[in-house]
N, C-alpha and C positions, 0 to 999 in steps of 0.2 A: 226260726219261728217254731214253737212247739207244734206238733202236728201228727198226721196220719199217713198211712201208705198202703199200697196193695200191689203185689207182684203176680201178674197172671201171664207169665211168659212161658214159652214152650220148654226152654232149656235153662232154667234158673234154679240152682240148688242153694241159694244164699239163705242165711238165717240171722236172727238178731239184728235186723236192719235198724232198729231203734237206736243202736249205739252210734249211728252215723249222724244223728240229729244234733243240731247246735246245742240244745239243752240237755244232752244225754247225761252229762256228769253233774248237772245241777241237783242239789239235795231235794228240791221240791218237784221232782219229775216222776211220773208214773210211766213205766215201760212194760208194754205187753205185746204179745204176738200170738196169732192163731194160724196154725198150719192145717189146711184142708186139701187133701189129695196133693196136687202139685202147686197149689196156690198158697200165697202167704199174705196175711193181713196184720197190721199192727199200728202202734201209736207210741209216741213219746210226748207226754202232755203234762200240764200243770196238775198238781194234786189238789185242786180246789174245784168247787162247784161240781162235785162228783155225781150228783143226781142229774145234772145237765149233760155232762160229757160222759160217754160210755163206749165200751167195745163189748158187744153182746153176741152170744151164739146160742142157737137152739138147733133142733133137728132139721129145720128148713132154711134158716137164714144166718148170715153173719152181718151184723149191723153196727155201724159206728157213727157217732155224732160228736163233733169236736167244736167247742165254743160255748157261748152263752145263749140260752134258749128262753125267750119270753112267751112262747106260744103255749096253748093248752095241751098240745101233744108233747108229752115229756117222757113217759115210760117207753122202753123199747117195744113192748107189746102194742102200745098205741101207735107207734111208728109203723109197725108191721101191718096192723089192721088198716090204717089209712092208706098205706102203700098198696095193699092188696085190693082196696076199693077203687083207688084213683090212679094207680100207676105213677108215672113220673110227675103228674100234676099234684101229688101230695105235698111237694115242696112249697107250693103256694100257701099252704096252711102254716108253714113255719115262720117264726119271727125271731130275729136276734142277729148275732154275729157268729157265723158258723160255716162249716163244711162237713161233708160226711159221705157215707156210702151204704148201700144195701146190696148184699150179694145173695142171690137165690141158689142154693145148692142143687136143687132139682133141675132148674133150667140152665145152670151155669151162666148166669147173667148178672151183671153188676150195673148199678146206677150210681154215678157220682153226682154230687150236688153242692152248691154254695149259696151264699146270701146275695142280696141285691147289690152289694158293693165289693164283693170278693174280698172281704176283710180277712178271711182265712183262705189263703191262696191254695190252689191245687195245680200242680204241673203234671203233664201226662205225656206218655210215649205210646204210639200205636203203629204197628206194622203188621199187615196181614200174615206175613211169614213168621213173625215172632210172638205176636199177642199184644197185651196191654200192660203198662206199669204206670203207677202214679205215686206222687208224694207231695206233701205240703212244702217241703224244701227241695228246691231244684237240684242242689248239689248232692242230696241223697239219691235222687233219681239218676243223675248223670253217673254217679259211682256204680249204682246197680247195673246200669246198661253197659258200662265199660267192663265191669267184672264178668258180665254175661257174654262178653265177646262181641258186643254190638258197637260198631264204629260210629263215631260222632263227627259232625262237620260244623263249620262256622255258619251261623246265621248272620249274614252281613247287615240285614236290616236292624237286628238287635244290637250288634256291636257298634255300628256307626251311631245308632240312636243314643246309646248310653254315653259314648265318647263325646258326642256333640251336645246332646240335650239333657244328659244326666238321668235319663229314664228310657223305658221302652214304650211301645205303642201297640194297640190292638192285642193279639194273642201271641206274638212272637217273643222269643227269648234270645239269648246269644248262642244257643245250640239249635241247629236246624231241625234236629229230630225231636226236640222237646217243645211243647206248646203250653201256654197258660190257659186254664179253663176260663172262658169269658165270664164276666160278672152275671149274676142271676141266671145261671145255666145248669143244665143237667147233661150228663154224658152217659149213654147206655152202650154196653158192650156185651154181646153174647158170644161166649167162647166157642160153643159148638157150631154155631152158624157163621162165626167170624164176621159178625155184623156190628158196625160202629156207627153211632149217631149222637150228635150234639144238638141241643135245643135251648132256646132262650125263653124264660117265662116272665121277664120284665125288661123294659127299656126306658132310658131317660129321654122322653119325648116332650118337647115344649108344646103345650096346648093352652094358650092364653084364654082366660075366661074373664069377661068384663064383670067386675064386681065393685061395689063401693069400697073405699079404703077402710071404713069402719067394719064392714063385714069380713074383709080379709084379716084384719087385726083380731077379730073375735075367733076366727078359725085357727089362726096361728097360735093364739094363747091356749085354746082348748087342746090342740094336738101337742104343743110343746110341754105343757104341764103334765099331760098324760104320759108322754114319753119319759120325762124326768122322773115321775113317780114310779113308773114301771122299772126303770133302770136302778133306782136307789133301793127299791124294795128287795131287789135281788140280794143285796148285802144282808138285809134283815132276815131273809128267809134262811140264810146259812149262818146267822149270828156273827157276821163279820163287822168290824168297825168301818166307818166311811172314810174314804181317802180320795181327795180331789186335787187335780192339777189346777193351778191358778196362775195368771199372768196379768200383764197390763192390757191385754187384748180384751175383746168383748165376749168371745165365745165361751171361754172357760168360766168366766164369772156368771154368765147366764146359767150354766148348768149348776154350779155350786150354790149360787144365791137363790135360784128358784127352788132348789132342794130344801134350803133353809126355810123359804117361804111356805113350802108344803108341810113343814113340821119335822123334817129330818134333823136330828140333833147330833151333837158331839162329832162334828165334821172336822177331820184333820186335813190340812191342805199342804201343798208342796209346790215349790217353784225352783227353777234353776236358770242360771244365766249370769251375765256380768252384773256384779252388785252395784255398779254405778249407773246402770241403765234405768231409764224410766219404767221399763217393763217390770223389772224386779221391785222397784220402789213402790209402784202402784199396787202390785200384788201384796206387798207388805202391809200397806194401808188397808186394803180390802180385808185381808185375813185378820188383822188386829181388831177390826170393827165387828167381824161377823162369825169367826170360827173358833173352834176349841183350841187347836194347836196349829202351828205353822212351822214348816221346816224349809230352810233355804240352802240350796247347793250352789256355791259360788264358782263361776268359771272365770279365772283370771288370765288364762292364756290358752294356746292351742297345742301345747306340747304333747297332749295325749293322742293327737292325730296319727302319729307314726308309731304308736305302741301296739305291736302285733296287729298291724292293719288288716291283713287278710282274715285271720281267725276271729278277731273281735268285731270288725265292722263290715267287711265284704261278705263274709259267710252268712251273716244274719239276713241279708236281703239278696243273696246269691249273685252279687255283682250286677244287679239290674237297676240300681239307682246310685247316684253319686253319694259318697259315704259321709258327708259332713254331718247331717242330722243323726245318722246312725251312731257316729262317734260320740256326739253330745249326749244322746239318750242313754247309751251304754254306760258312760262314765257317771251320769247323774243317778243311775239306778242300781249299779252293781253292788254298792255298799249298803243299801237300805234293807233292813229287816221288814219284810212285807207279810210275814206270817199272819198277823192279826187283821190284815185288810182283805177285802174281797175284790171289788173292781177298782181300777183307777179311773175316776170319772173325768172326762176331758170335754173339750168343745170342738173336737175334730169335725171339719166340714161345715161349721157354722157360717163362716164368711162366704163360702161358695154358695150355700143354699140361699143366703140372704142377698146375693147379687154382686159380690165384690169383683167378679170376673166378667160381668156383663159388658159387652162391647157391641152395640147394634151394627148390623151389616159389616161384620169384621171380614176383612180381605185376607184370607189365608194365603192366597197365591203370592201376595206381596210381603207377607209377614212370616214366612216359614222360619226365619231366623229367631223368632220370638215366642215360639209355642211350647218350649220345654221348661223344666224347673231350673235350668242354669241361667235363665233370663234372656240370653241371646247367644247367637253363634257367629263367629268371625269368618272361618273359611267356608263361605257359602258355596264356593265352586264344588265342594264335595257333595252337595245335594243331589247331583246327577247320579251318584252312586247308591242312592237310597230310594228304592222303588216305592215304598209305602207313602212317601210324601205326596205322590199323585192321588192316593186314596184319601189322604187328609183333605186336600183341596176339593175333591169330588164330594166327600161326605159332609163337609162343614162349611163350604164357601158361602160367604154373605149371611151366615147365621149370626146369632147374638152372642156366640161363644159359650153359652151355658151348657149345652149338651156335650160339647168337646171337653169342657172343664171337668165334668163328671167322668165321662167315659175314658178320657186319656190322661189328663194332668193329675187328677186326684187318684183314680184307681191304680194307675201305673207309676205315680210319683209320690205325692204326699202321703197317701194311705199305706204305702209300703213301710212307713215308719211304725205302723202298728205291729209289724212282725218283730221289731226289736222289743217293744213293750211286752208282747205276749210271751216272751221267754221268762219274764220276771213276774208279771201280773196281767190279768185280762184287762184290756182297755175298752172303755165304753163311751158312747156319746149319744145324747138324745137326738142329735142332728142326723143320725143314721136311720131314723124311723121312716119306714116306707110311706105311710100316709102323709107325714109331714113333707117329705120330699116331693110327693106327687102334688101336694098343694102348692109348694113353692114353684114347681114347674108350670103351674097354671097362672101364677101371678103376672099381670101385665108388666112388660119391660119397663114402662115409665115409672113404676113403683120400686123397681129393683136397682136402677142406676144409682151408683154411689151408696148402695145399701139403705136407701131411704126407708123402705118398709121395716127394716130392722129397728131403726130408731123411733119411727112412728109407733110401732108396737110397744117398745119399752117405755116410751114417754107416756103412753096412754094407760098401760097396764102395770108396769113395774118401774116407776120413776126412780126408785132408790138405785137401780142398776146403772143409771146414767148420771148419778150424782158423784161418781168417781171419775177421775181422768181416764181417758183412753190413750194408750201410748202412741197410736197412729196419728193423733192430732195434737197431743200434749195438753189437751183441754178436756173439760167435761162435755160429753156429746149430748147435752140436754137442750140444744137449740140449733137451728139450721146454720146460723152464722158461724158458730164454733166448728161445726162439722165441715162446712165448705172451705172456710178460709184457714182453719187450723190444719186441715189435710194438706192444703197447698203450701202453707208455711213450713210444715215439718218436712214435706217432700223436698223443697228447694234448699232449705237449710242443711238437711242431711246430705243431699246431693252435692252441694257445694263443698262440704267438709270432706266427703269421699273423694271428690275430684282433686282436691289439693292435699290429700293424704293426711288430713287432720282427724283427731278422734271424733267419732260420731255416735249417736245414740242408737244402740242395738242390743238386743238380748245376747247375741253372740257375734261380736264384731270381728269376724274371721279375718278380714282384710288387715285390720290393725294388728292382730295377733301375729300374722305371718310376716308383716313388715317389721315389727318390733323384734321378732326372733327369726332371723334368716336361716337358723339351723333347721327349722321345720321344712322349708323348701329344699334345703340341701338333702335332707333325709328322703323327701319325695323324689328328688332326682336320682338318688341311689336306688330307691325302690324301682323306679322306672327303668333305669339302666340295667338293673339286675334281672328284670323280667321281660324286657322287650324282645329278647332273643327267642322267646317262646312262640312268637308269631312267625309262622312259616310262610305266610303270604307276604311277599316283599312289598307289594303295592299297599296292602293294609298297614304294614309296618311303617312305611313312609308317611302314610296319612295320619297314623296315631302320633308319630313324632311331631308332625306339623301342628296338630291340634294341641298337643301337650305344651308346645313352646309358644303358642299364640295366646297370650294371657288375656283373660277377661276379668270382670269384677270378682273380687274375693278369690281369685285363682280357681274359679269353679271348673275351668277346663282341665286343670291338673287333677282335681278330685275325680272328675268324670272319666278321664282317660285311665287313671289308676284303677277306678272301679271296673271298667271294661277289661283292662289288662289282667288284673288279679282275678276277675271273674273267669276269664279264659283259663288261667292257671288252675282255678278251683275245679272247673268242670271237665277239663281235658287232661289234667296231670295229677291232681291230688288224690291220694288214696287214704 
C-alpha cells in the first residue's frame, strides 16, 4: 500500500526508506523524506489529490496526512491550529480515508492517527530501550528493525490466524514486536519522557433505537445521498473523470447509480471476473443502460496465482490475509491507465452495514471454526494453540455478530484489499461514512436480518436500482418473494454444483480453475516445499503442513498457509 513512515529509534542511520515500499518503482509515486536531528519521516504515495495528502514542515512541526480528506480542515496550517487547540481530539474533526502524524519538534512528541475503519493501516514498533518506528507497510517496518539490529520473533497468534482463518484479529501481526494500530485510534509517543499511549476515539457499538421503518428509510436516504455526493465531488474538485467499479451485487450499483441520480455525468465503469458469470453479465446490462463507457477484464483461469506470488500478492498486504483477492485485484488493475481518473468508487462494506452478517445470539464458543474469511477451519484441535480465541468468545459471545464483523472480519480481512487498490488508485465507498455507520448500528436487528432494510429503502426511494437482477438470487430484488426464495435457490443450486465438482456461478470460480489446471496446485506445492524450511519451530512447521494438506473449499487452506509462510519469509528474511 502507498504510505508513510517515521523512524524515532535511538540507533538508526537509515535513509531513503521510501524505496522499500511496494509502489516505490511505480511511475505515479511521490517519494519524499525529512530528516530532523536523529529522526526520519517520509512517504511513498500516489501523485493524486495533492491538496489532500501532504508532508509538511515548518519551524515547529512536521505534519503528514495520507489519503482522501472530506473534512473542512485541509491545509496543514489548519491541522496545526486544530491540534494545538484540541490535542489528540482534533482527529475527531477529520473525515475521510486516512492516516497521518504530527511531530512537535519542541516537545519531541509525535501523534499517529487513522480513520474509523483503519483503511490506511499503520504498523508500529515500540520498545523503551530503542524508541518508536512506524510504517503503513509492515514489511517496510520489519526491514527497518532488522537493519537496525533489532531481533524479531514469531507472533503465534498471528501466524496461526492467517494459516487457519486467512486473516489476523485484534492488533496482532505475524511478528511479535510489531502491532497494528487499532481502528479509530491515536498513538502518542514522547521521545524525551519515553512515554507511550494509545487511545480510541470511536467504537462500533450496537445501540438499537426503536424507530418506524419509514423514519429509518428517510435517514438512510439522506445520509447515503450526502455521502455519495461528497465522494464524487472530490473527482470534480481536481478535474478528474469519474471511475466506478460495478458488479452484479447491490453495493457497487448503489454508489454508481446514486451518483448518476445526483447529476454526476460521464461515469466510466469497470468490472472484472469470469465472463460467463451472472455477476459480470448483470454489470454489463447496468453499465449499458446507465453509464458513459464500460470496461471489462475477463478472468478465464487462475494461472496468475503463482506468478511471482510473494512480490505481487503477499507483499501488498504483508502476508496478513490469504492472497486470492489480492491476486485478482492486482491482475485486473496492473494494465489500466488510470491517469485521468481520481477515485475508484466502490461499494465496499455495503452488505455489512445493511445486515448481511447479522446472526442473532451467535454462539462463538461453538462456531470458532467459522469466524474467518476462509469460511471454515478443519483442524480444530489447533485452536488450543491460539490464545486470542478466548478473547473472541469473551468479547462477542451471544451478540448478533454485527460488531465482530466490523472490528474483525472487515477491518482485518475484507478491507485489507483496499491496500492493493491504493497502490494504483485511491478507493472510496459511501458506506465508510461515520454518520451512516452510526445510524446502521442503531437499526433494530429485526430490520437488518437478510438485509431487509436495504431493499425496503431502495424500493421506497430508488426503485430503478432493484429493477436489475441481483447475482446473489438470480432475480430482481424488487419483492420479498424473489429475495427470500431466490436466495435459497441460488444457495442450494450453487452448493450442489460445488459439491459434485460441476461449474458453478461465481465471479471468480477458484475451485474450478484449480481443478481444471492441476499445474496451479503443483506450483503451490513447489512454493510450499521451497519455503517451509524457513520455519525453525518444528511444532509450527508440523502444524502448517497439516493445515496445508487438509483441503477445504476452493483450497483456501493452501492460499492461507502460503500467505503465512511467505509472510514470514518477507518479514524475517527478505532485504
